[in-house]
C-alpha positions, 0 to 999 in steps of 0.5 A: 465518509463525512462522519468517519475519518482518520488522522495519522501522524508522526509524534514529534521527533520520536519514532512513534506514530499517532493515530486518531479517529472521528465518527462525528466529522471531526468534533471529537477524536478518539486515540487508537493505538499508534505504531513505530516506524523505528526511525526518525526518517520514516512515514506511514500510510493508512487506508480502509476498505470499509469502516471495520477493515483497514491497513497501516504501513510503517516505513523506516528509512534509517539504520534502525528503520523497518517496514510493517504492514498491519491490518485491523478488523475492528475499526482501528481498535487493535492492529495485527502485524502482517507479513513484512517485506513482501518477498523481495518487492519494494518495501517503499510500495504502498499496499492497496487492498480491495477487500480484507484478503486481496491486496496489491503492491506496484513495482514502482520501478523495474530493472530492464531484466524483470518482466512487468508485474505487480505483487498480489496477496490473497490472504491479507498480506501474509504471502505475496506472489508476482502477478505478471500482466502481458502487454497490450496486443498493439505493443511488442510481447517483450515491452516492459511496463512501469506500474502506478499505484492501483486505485479501488472503489470497493472491489473494482480497481484500476492500475496504469501501466506506462510502456516506454516503447520506440521512443514514445510512452504507451499508457494503458489502464 
């Protein structure tokens, strides 16, 4: 909102992250508990479904790097670690949540042998399963899709799927 905002950054050359929260449009920033990517070559993301429920992901690229998905239920005051790597999905996929329980992670690339899918969770990121979507009727049943990142406005969301078919791109939402 215009008043409620977040700043998430790396702490210089360390593996630690910095998290700040403002409730007055940026005049005063409150330090929240940061995280650790485990690697100098890492990054993180943050998103909130409302002023209390939010998600933070830590991505580490180096040999000591790791992946962590964390959730807050109290506006960032405390964070609990959810399931790491969603059972074989790409750990570099940004998880997107529409509520405190329901979330998705796009398979940003899929080998030709894999069906088109998204990963989904219904328990806040603890367990993940494949959500297989059939190609639109205008396309061959065997068409494989390349998923974009889902976007939500409250509980309603959209995801684009690019089906490279017959030397052209068919994009559906």
